[in-house]
N, C-alpha and C positions, 0 to 999 in steps of 0.2 A: 383337953384342948391342946393342939400343937401350934406354937407360934414360930414363924420362920421369917428370915430376912433375906432378900435378894439384893445383891450388889452388882450393878452393871459394870462389866469390864471393857465393853465397847459400846458404840451407839446402839440404842434399842428402839425398834419400831414395831408397834402392835397395830395391825391394820384394823380399820373400822368399816371397810367395804365400799365407801363412797366419798367423793370429794367434799370439802367443806371450805367455803369461801375461796381464797386464792390458793389453797392447798389441794394438790391433786391426791396426795396420800397423807391425810392427817393421822396422828397416832391416837390410841385409845386414851380417854380421860374419864374420870368419874368426879362429878361435881367440880369440873374445871381443873382437876389435878391429874397428872399422869398416873396411870394405874395399869395393872396386869389382871385381866379377867380371871376369876376363879376357875372357869372352865378350861383356860389355857394351862394352868398349873395342874388341875385334875387330869387333863389329857396326858400331860407329860408323866405324871406319877403312874397312871394306869398303864401306859405304854411300857414303862420300866418294869412294872410288876408282871405284865403279860410276858415280857421277854424272859423273866426269871422262871416263870412256870413252864414256858416252852422248853427252856434248857433242861429242866428236870424231866420233862416228858421225853425229850430226845435222848437223855442219858439212860432212861429206863428202857427205851425201845432199841438202844444201840444203833440208832439211825446214823448213816454217814452224812445225810443231808436232810433238810426239811422236805425236799421234793420226794426223797425215797420214802420217808414216813407217810407223806400225803398219798402217794400212789397205793401203798398197802391199805390204808384206811378207806380210800375211795372204793377199792375193790370190795371191801367188806360191806359198804353201804349198797353198792350195786347188787350184790348177791342177796342181801336182805330185801331190797325193794322188789327184786325179781320174784322171790318167794311170796311176798305180801300181795303182789299183783295176781298171782295164781289163786290166792285165797279170796280176794275181793273182785276178781275179774276186772282189774283196773289197768291204768297205763302210767303208773308212777315212775317206772324205770325209764320210759320214753321221755316223760316230762323232765326227769332228772338230767338226762343227756342235754337238754336245752338250757338248763339253768346251772348245771354243775360248775363250780369254779375249777379253773385249770390248775392241777397240782404243781405245774411248773412255775406259774406266776402268782398263784394264791395258795401256797401250801398250808398256811395257817388255818385256812377255812376247815381243814379236816382234823385238826389236832384234838385229841381227847382231853376232857376236863376243862378246856378253855376255848371259847369261840373267838372268831374274828368278827367283830361287830359290823364291819363294813362289807362282809361277804353275804352271799345268799343263804348261808347256813348259820346265821346268827341265832342267838337264843330267842325263842318266841314265848309269848305269855302262856301260863299254865292252862288257861281255858281253850287253847288252840286245839286240844283233843276233840272238842265238840264240832270242829270243822273237818274232821277226818274224812278224807275222800272227796269232800266238796271243794275245798281249796287245796289243790295239789301241792302248791309250794309250801303252804303251812304244814301240810301232812308230812312232806319230806323233811322239813325242819324238825318236826316233832319226833319222827323216827330217828333222825340223826342225833338229836339231843340225848335220846336214851341210849342208843348204840355207842355213841362216843363218850358216854359216861358223864355228860354235862348235867344230866337230870337223873335223880335217883331218890325215891321215897320223898322225904321232906325237902330235899335239895331240888329246887325247881330251876335253878340258874347255874351257869358255869362259874368257875372260880372268880374270874374277873368281874362278871356282872353282879355276883353276890356282894362284892365289896364296893363297887363303883356305880351300881345301878344298871338296869337293862330295860328291854322292851316290856313295859307293864310293871316294872319294879323300880321304885324311886331309890336314889342313892342313899345309903345310910350315913354317908359322910358329906359334910358341907364344906366346900372350899370357898372362902371369902375372897373377894378381889384383893390383890396386894397393892396398896396405895403408897405413893411416894412420900418420903419423910422430908420435912423441912421445905424451904423455898426451892423450887425446881423450875428452871426456865428451859423450855424445849428449844431446839435449834432447827433450822431448815436447810436442807441441801438440795441442789439442783442436779438431777441425774438423767441419764439417757438409757433407754431400753436397748439391749443388745440382741441381735438376731442370733439364735442358738445354732443356726445352720451355717451362716457365713462368718460369724464372729465379728461382724461390723455393726456400727450403730444403725438403728432403724430410723428411717426418715420420719420426721415430725413426731418423734416419740420422746421429747424432752418432758420431764415431769418434776414437780417439787415434792420433797419428802420431809415430813416432820419427824424428828426423833428426839429421844431422851438421851442426854450426854452420858459418857462413862462416869463411874463413881457415884451414881445415883443409888440411893437406898430405898427399897420398898419393903413394907411389912404386911404379912398376911397371916391368916389363921385357918386351921382345919379342925372341925369339931363334929361330934356325933349328932345326927339329926334327933330332934325331940321325939318324933314318932317313927318307929321302925316297922317295916312290912313283916308279914308272917314268914317270909322266906329267909330271914337271917337269924343268927344266934347272937344275942347282944354281947355275951362274954367274948365271943370270937371277934366281934367288931371292935370291942375295947382293946383286945390284944393286938389287932391289926393297927389300930390308931397309935398305940403306944410303942410297938416294936418295929413296925414295918414302914409306916408313913414317914417318920423322921429320916430314916436311912435312905429312902427313895428320893425324898426332897433334896438331900445333899448330893445325889447323883446328877441332878439337872445341871447341864453345862451350857445350854443355848435355848433361847426363847424368841419367838416372834418371826418376822419376815426378814428377807435379805441376808440370811445367815451365810449364803455362799460367798458374799463379799465382805464377811467379817462382822456383820451386825449381830446383836443378840447374845454375845458371850457373857455369861453370868457366873456368879458364885453364890451358893445358897448356904446359909448358916441357920441352925435350928436351936432355939432357946432350950437350955437345960436338957440336952439330949446327948446320950452316949452310945446310941445304937450304931451298929456297924453293918457292913454288907453280909457278914456271917449271920447276923440276926435275921436278915431277909431270907437267906438261903435256908436256915433252920426252920423258919416259919413255913416256907414253901414246901419243904420236904414233909413237914408234919401235916400240912393241909392236903397234899397229894396222898399221903398214907391214909389219912382219915377218909378221904373221898373214895379211895379204892376199897377200903374196908367196908364202907357203906354200900358200895356197888356190889361187892361180893355177897352181902347179906340181904340185898333188896329183893323183894318178891314181885315188884311191879304191880301190886294190887291196885294202886291208885290209877295206873294207866288202864288196867282192865275195867275198873269201875267207871272211868270216864268214857271208855269206848262203848260200854253197855248202854250208855245214855244216847248213843247215836243210832237212830233207827236203822240206817242202811247197813251197819256192821255189828249190831248188837249180838247177833247169833254167831259172829265170827271173832268176837273180841278175844277169846282165849287162844285161838289159833294165831292171831296176830301177835299177841303177847309172847307166845312161845317162840315165834321167829325172832322177835326183838331180843328176848333173853338169850337165844342161841348165839346171836352175833355180838351181843354185849360180852359174852364169855370169850369170844375170839379176841376182842379188843383188850379185855382184862389180861388174857394170856400174854399179850404183847408187852404189858406194863409190869407184870408181877415177876 
């Protein structure tokens, strides 16, 4: 288990989504005490981990920008969908044009080894193969997950979803809420909304904001879930918790709302931890190497077996898999 302490360096406000009593924007509390939701901490740690994996992908691809990498990978997907359409007499490529993320604004949607959970090409559940052709969006996600090396053999989720959970895959790590230590009295400020176009105060937009004062301490924990899904390796989860999570926690610099006006600045200390940023980089490099090696050796037999259970494409399963394998190799060549 990892135990960490968050010290606020400026006022902190964690929104709860609705007014409470005389407060327009009350701050988050647990059993009456100020707290920081575990999901907030988990989201920060996941975001930092994703950024590290993407930097490693960009380094291997020699990409000048995320957009350049995304354009290349989108072209690979388009060619693959075109060939699969010819096999199944489908319209996947046309549907892809309607849902495809724009490489200029959503480049991370196309990155190999790691998905963008907020994009149309996020990781989908392993059983999505049974909807092949019937649900075109799910079919495209399935094809993309294999071609972009997010799924391979026993690996059914991308790097981030494996360690933090994904669609149909519960998180193997539990982030508890971080609760305030000692007697903590919140304060209330009266603020006014600013029109981002005119730079002037908005009419009738005065509001009250509850916040936790600076120098408040919170304590939280991260531990391994008691029950792990079949899609994770327990030893690797232990290594991730021990070597990566503490270093990523210490990278957190800001939490909560109103950060643009100085709120939410924090410092994070981890109990009995000596891990460094280099430990994170080393873990990511090893994880990427491991996944690339698995992708090189994968025969995609699990995909072929799943497609043979789908009546509409059972006779075409091998042809579809050959196309997927062909374009997986193209992505592998970009990274090796």
